[in-house]
C-alpha positions as a Python dict, from the first residue, in 0.01 Angstrom:
ca = {
    (1, 'X'): (0, 0, 0),
    (2, 'X'): (356, -126, -32),
    (3, 'X'): (535, -208, -354),
    (4, 'X'): (527, -580, -429),
    (5, 'X'): (802, -725, -646),
    (6, 'X'): (680, -1025, -843),
    (7, 'X'): (783, -1251, -1129),
    (8, 'X'): (504, -1305, -1376),
    (9, 'X'): (690, -1579, -1565),
    (10, 'X'): (721, -1792, -1252),
    (11, 'X'): (359, -1735, -1152),
    (12, 'X'): (216, -1822, -1496),
    (13, 'X'): (485, -2083, -1575),
    (14, 'X'): (566, -1925, -1912),
    (15, 'X'): (787, -1645, -2042),
    (16, 'X'): (517, -1514, -2278),
    (17, 'X'): (158, -1465, -2166),
    (18, 'X'): (-142, -1309, -2339),
    (19, 'X'): (-438, -1263, -2107),
    (20, 'X'): (-785, -1123, -2161),
    (21, 'X'): (-879, -1018, -1808),
    (22, 'X'): (-1241, -950, -1719),
    (23, 'X'): (-1285, -855, -1354),
    (24, 'X'): (-1524, -645, -1142),
    (25, 'X'): (-1228, -405, -1101),
    (26, 'X'): (-851, -416, -1147),
    (27, 'X'): (-728, -626, -857),
    (28, 'X'): (-348, -627, -894),
    (29, 'X'): (-167, -441, -613),
    (30, 'X'): (98, -175, -657),
    (31, 'X'): (379, -391, -795),
    (32, 'X'): (674, -433, -1029),
    (33, 'X'): (823, -727, -1218),
    (34, 'X'): (1116, -799, -1453),
    (35, 'X'): (887, -883, -1746),
    (36, 'X'): (791, -619, -2001),
    (37, 'X'): (418, -555, -2019),
    (38, 'X'): (173, -428, -2280),
    (39, 'X'): (-167, -323, -2140),
    (40, 'X'): (-477, -238, -2342),
    (41, 'X'): (-781, -124, -2140),
    (42, 'X'): (-1102, -219, -2319),
    (43, 'X'): (-1344, -120, -2042),
    (44, 'X'): (-1319, 75, -1711),
    (45, 'X'): (-1177, 403, -1591),
    (46, 'X'): (-988, 550, -1297),
    (47, 'X'): (-629, 650, -1220),
    (48, 'X'): (-309, 469, -1309),
    (49, 'X'): (27, 511, -1139),
    (50, 'X'): (333, 423, -1346),
    (51, 'X'): (670, 509, -1197),
    (52, 'X'): (631, 867, -1077),
    (53, 'X'): (340, 947, -1311),
    (54, 'X'): (-23, 969, -1202),
    (55, 'X'): (-272, 989, -1489),
    (56, 'X'): (-639, 907, -1553),
    (57, 'X'): (-721, 609, -1775),
    (58, 'X'): (-1032, 519, -1973),
    (59, 'X'): (-1134, 268, -2242),
    (60, 'X'): (-874, 263, -2520),
    (61, 'X'): (-582, 346, -2290),
    (62, 'X'): (-273, 152, -2399),
    (63, 'X'): (74, 148, -2242),
    (64, 'X'): (399, -43, -2285),
    (65, 'X'): (608, -86, -1970),
    (66, 'X'): (972, -184, -1933),
    (67, 'X'): (1117, -405, -1662),
    (68, 'X'): (1067, -325, -1293),
    (69, 'X'): (853, -11, -1329),
    (70, 'X'): (615, 12, -1031),
    (71, 'X'): (257, 35, -1150),
    (72, 'X'): (-105, -4, -1050),
    (73, 'X'): (-446, 65, -1205),
    (74, 'X'): (-696, 204, -952),
    (75, 'X'): (-1057, 203, -1065),
    (76, 'X'): (-1302, 477, -982),
    (77, 'X'): (-1466, 429, -641),
    (78, 'X'): (-1790, 324, -809),
    (79, 'X'): (-1632, -4, -923),
    (80, 'X'): (-1593, -121, -564),
    (81, 'X'): (-1967, -94, -494),
    (82, 'X'): (-2055, -416, -677),
    (83, 'X'): (-2253, -253, -957),
    (84, 'X'): (-2320, -533, -1204),
    (85, 'X'): (-2284, -340, -1530),
    (86, 'X'): (-1933, -218, -1444),
    (87, 'X'): (-1626, -427, -1512),
    (88, 'X'): (-1257, -398, -1584),
    (89, 'X'): (-1182, -558, -1920),
    (90, 'X'): (-826, -556, -2052),
    (91, 'X'): (-579, -744, -2268),
    (92, 'X'): (-238, -781, -2106),
    (93, 'X'): (79, -922, -2261),
    (94, 'X'): (374, -1019, -2042),
    (95, 'X'): (706, -1132, -2183),
    (96, 'X'): (1065, -1159, -2072),
    (97, 'X'): (1329, -986, -2278),
    (98, 'X'): (1547, -1297, -2294),
    (99, 'X'): (1293, -1494, -2500),
    (100, 'X'): (1473, -1366, -2812),
    (101, 'X'): (1821, -1458, -2689),
    (102, 'X'): (2141, -1243, -2667),
    (103, 'X'): (2236, -1284, -3036),
    (104, 'X'): (1906, -1130, -3139),
    (105, 'X'): (1993, -799, -2976),
    (106, 'X'): (2333, -784, -3146),
    (107, 'X'): (2180, -778, -3493),
    (108, 'X'): (2184, -450, -3684),
    (109, 'X'): (1825, -515, -3791),
    (110, 'X'): (1697, -522, -3432),
    (111, 'X'): (1843, -195, -3306),
    (112, 'X'): (1503, -24, -3310),
    (113, 'X'): (1362, -303, -3095),
    (114, 'X'): (1656, -255, -2860),
    (115, 'X'): (1581, 115, -2838),
    (116, 'X'): (1210, 46, -2781),
    (117, 'X'): (1287, -180, -2486),
    (118, 'X'): (1527, 78, -2343),
    (119, 'X'): (1278, 366, -2371),
    (120, 'X'): (1006, 145, -2225),
    (121, 'X'): (1192, 201, -1899),
    (122, 'X'): (1010, 538, -1893),
    (123, 'X'): (674, 378, -1968),
    (124, 'X'): (522, 447, -2310),
    (125, 'X'): (166, 561, -2381),
    (126, 'X'): (45, 447, -2725),
    (127, 'X'): (-198, 676, -2905),
    (128, 'X'): (-341, 759, -3249),
    (129, 'X'): (-349, 517, -3541),
    (130, 'X'): (-91, 292, -3378),
    (131, 'X'): (-319, 244, -3079),
    (132, 'X'): (-606, 130, -3302),
    (133, 'X'): (-378, -88, -3514),
    (134, 'X'): (-228, -267, -3214),
    (135, 'X'): (-568, -302, -3045),
    (136, 'X'): (-691, -507, -3342),
    (137, 'X'): (-381, -725, -3335),
    (138, 'X'): (-415, -782, -2959),
    (139, 'X'): (-773, -901, -3009),
    (140, 'X'): (-641, -1161, -3253),
    (141, 'X'): (-336, -1244, -3039),
    (142, 'X'): (-558, -1360, -2753),
    (143, 'X'): (-684, -1647, -2970),
    (144, 'X'): (-341, -1756, -3097),
    (145, 'X'): (-143, -2050, -2958),
    (146, 'X'): (213, -2177, -2941),
    (147, 'X'): (459, -2018, -3186),
    (148, 'X'): (186, -1802, -3340),
    (149, 'X'): (190, -1602, -3015),
    (150, 'X'): (561, -1523, -3060),
    (151, 'X'): (508, -1422, -3422),
    (152, 'X'): (212, -1201, -3331),
    (153, 'X'): (403, -1039, -3044),
    (154, 'X'): (703, -967, -3264),
    (155, 'X'): (476, -807, -3524),
    (156, 'X'): (333, -575, -3258),
    (157, 'X'): (680, -485, -3129),
    (158, 'X'): (794, -409, -3484),
    (159, 'X'): (503, -167, -3530),
    (160, 'X'): (579, -1, -3196),
    (161, 'X'): (948, 38, -3274),
    (162, 'X'): (863, 230, -3593),
    (163, 'X'): (575, 437, -3459),
    (164, 'X'): (567, 807, -3376),
    (165, 'X'): (233, 770, -3193),
    (166, 'X'): (397, 738, -2853),
    (167, 'X'): (435, 954, -2543),
    (168, 'X'): (683, 885, -2264),
    (169, 'X'): (502, 852, -1932),
    (170, 'X'): (803, 945, -1717),
    (171, 'X'): (1089, 1181, -1796),
    (172, 'X'): (1362, 936, -1697),
    (173, 'X'): (1435, 566, -1730),
    (174, 'X'): (1317, 392, -1415),
    (175, 'X'): (1556, 159, -1237),
    (176, 'X'): (1540, -34, -913),
    (177, 'X'): (1784, 219, -768),
    (178, 'X'): (1524, 492, -811),
    (179, 'X'): (1250, 340, -598),
    (180, 'X'): (1069, 620, -419),
    (181, 'X'): (854, 564, -113),
    (182, 'X'): (658, 873, -218),
    (183, 'X'): (501, 671, -500),
    (184, 'X'): (379, 422, -237),
    (185, 'X'): (239, 713, -41),
    (186, 'X'): (51, 845, -343),
    (187, 'X'): (-111, 505, -389),
    (188, 'X'): (-237, 523, -32),
    (189, 'X'): (-366, 876, -91),
    (190, 'X'): (-559, 790, -409),
    (191, 'X'): (-721, 487, -252),
    (192, 'X'): (-819, 687, 55),
    (193, 'X'): (-975, 964, -156),
    (194, 'X'): (-1164, 714, -373),
    (195, 'X'): (-1324, 568, -59),
    (196, 'X'): (-1377, 889, 139),
    (197, 'X'): (-1441, 1173, -108),
    (198, 'X'): (-1798, 1210, 24),
    (199, 'X'): (-1674, 1341, 357),
    (200, 'X'): (-1459, 1641, 447),
    (201, 'X'): (-1091, 1552, 403),
    (202, 'X'): (-856, 1801, 563),
    (203, 'X'): (-495, 1848, 458),
    (204, 'X'): (-387, 1728, 802),
    (205, 'X'): (-592, 1410, 760),
    (206, 'X'): (-461, 1324, 413),
    (207, 'X'): (-104, 1413, 511),
    (208, 'X'): (-136, 1161, 795),
    (209, 'X'): (-246, 896, 544),
    (210, 'X'): (80, 959, 358),
    (211, 'X'): (269, 964, 689),
    (212, 'X'): (402, 1313, 613),
    (213, 'X'): (372, 1662, 754),
    (214, 'X'): (114, 1888, 592),
    (215, 'X'): (382, 2105, 429),
    (216, 'X'): (583, 1810, 298),
    (217, 'X'): (271, 1639, 167),
    (218, 'X'): (149, 1949, -20),
    (219, 'X'): (491, 1992, -181),
    (220, 'X'): (518, 1625, -277),
    (221, 'X'): (164, 1609, -417),
    (222, 'X'): (213, 1915, -635),
    (223, 'X'): (547, 1788, -769),
    (224, 'X'): (409, 1443, -852),
    (225, 'X'): (68, 1538, -991),
    (226, 'X'): (122, 1898, -1112),
    (227, 'X'): (-180, 2014, -909),
    (228, 'X'): (-265, 2077, -544),
    (229, 'X'): (-457, 1825, -337),
    (230, 'X'): (-772, 2036, -298),
    (231, 'X'): (-807, 2069, -676),
    (232, 'X'): (-759, 1693, -713),
    (233, 'X'): (-1027, 1624, -450),
    (234, 'X'): (-1271, 1850, -635),
    (235, 'X'): (-1197, 1668, -962),
    (236, 'X'): (-1280, 1332, -802),
    (237, 'X'): (-1600, 1468, -650),
    (238, 'X'): (-1713, 1635, -972),
    (239, 'X'): (-1630, 1323, -1173),
    (240, 'X'): (-1863, 1123, -952),
    (241, 'X'): (-2122, 1400, -968),
    (242, 'X'): (-2121, 1375, -1348),
    (243, 'X'): (-2208, 1006, -1327),
    (244, 'X'): (-2496, 1078, -1088),
    (245, 'X'): (-2624, 1355, -1315),
    (246, 'X'): (-2623, 1122, -1615),
    (247, 'X'): (-2747, 806, -1448),
    (248, 'X'): (-2998, 921, -1183),
    (249, 'X'): (-3285, 1163, -1135),
    (250, 'X'): (-3156, 1286, -800),
    (251, 'X'): (-3186, 1655, -719),
    (252, 'X'): (-2888, 1888, -728),
    (253, 'X'): (-2892, 1908, -349),
    (254, 'X'): (-2886, 1529, -317),
    (255, 'X'): (-2599, 1496, -565),
    (256, 'X'): (-2409, 1777, -396),
    (257, 'X'): (-2440, 1604, -59),
    (258, 'X'): (-2344, 1261, -196),
    (259, 'X'): (-2030, 1408, -350),
    (260, 'X'): (-1907, 1585, -40),
    (261, 'X'): (-2056, 1934, -76),
    (262, 'X'): (-2262, 2086, 205),
    (263, 'X'): (-2457, 2328, -15),
    (264, 'X'): (-2590, 2319, -371),
    (265, 'X'): (-2453, 2668, -436),
    (266, 'X'): (-2098, 2562, -348),
    (267, 'X'): (-2143, 2251, -562),
    (268, 'X'): (-2262, 2460, -859),
    (269, 'X'): (-1968, 2700, -823),
    (270, 'X'): (-1704, 2428, -809),
    (271, 'X'): (-1868, 2218, -1082),
    (272, 'X'): (-1853, 2514, -1318),
    (273, 'X'): (-1492, 2579, -1223),
    (274, 'X'): (-1393, 2220, -1310),
    (275, 'X'): (-1621, 2151, -1611),
    (276, 'X'): (-1676, 2503, -1747),
    (277, 'X'): (-2057, 2474, -1729),
    (278, 'X'): (-2317, 2437, -1455),
    (279, 'X'): (-2446, 2095, -1345),
    (280, 'X'): (-2787, 2171, -1497),
    (281, 'X'): (-2635, 2264, -1832),
    (282, 'X'): (-2417, 1952, -1821),
    (283, 'X'): (-2723, 1731, -1770),
    (284, 'X'): (-2931, 1912, -2033),
    (285, 'X'): (-2649, 1894, -2289),
    (286, 'X'): (-2617, 1522, -2226),
    (287, 'X'): (-2991, 1474, -2286),
    (288, 'X'): (-2973, 1669, -2614),
    (289, 'X'): (-2669, 1470, -2726),
    (290, 'X'): (-2838, 1141, -2642),
    (291, 'X'): (-3157, 1240, -2828),
    (292, 'X'): (-2956, 1341, -3134),
    (293, 'X'): (-2755, 1018, -3132),
    (294, 'X'): (-3069, 811, -3088),
    (295, 'X'): (-3243, 990, -3376),
    (296, 'X'): (-2943, 933, -3604),
}
């Protein structure tokens, strides 16, 4: 997967866009664009790559991205199987910085907005009360038209510029001069694992996917994700095992096999290592929790 550089404003024929996207899965490729972007995930889960950061996402995830940061949302492998009750539902706002004009950024009163846009070059994760507050405003913004969209956007940006409920996604401001082919390689790796986690994936095989030597790949993967590849593969397998445990009546041996484990004992051992409890306890706890919630 190669980085695609696009211009959202040209594609949508507007410098401000508010979209409520409902798709079977997130379909945008690994890309960057000069527009700033606010993304609120309402439904779906998987991994997102923003700059040099690789993190899981789930419903409620909200990020604000500066210009030209490479990014992609990769849904869990299950989304690509055509299951009808799964979908990717998000609200996305695109806008170009120059919609406010150069004089706007010279004002003393807009310095916090200036700083927000600058720090957005790292990618900003929005959490806590601010997340919930902005989520409500985005729901309303989707229905607005014409100048009301600008007013609503500016209100959201004002809240963001004052908020402490933010986490920088990358350590440094991203610029076009910092483009790293290793991020492209990680995209290839994640997609390959999502499609092939059921089979044995050797380090030599996955290193070849990234077009790297085994040693170089292991070093790169640990630096970028803060974990080794084998641990990541187990996390993906166990994540899918959890869904099967909750949604099917398949035996432990069947689930183990479907998630890439040759024996139930090995599956049990690794499941407990990742989740802290055995698969049986995980399923039983879920049943108890469901019964309690239903009773309430």
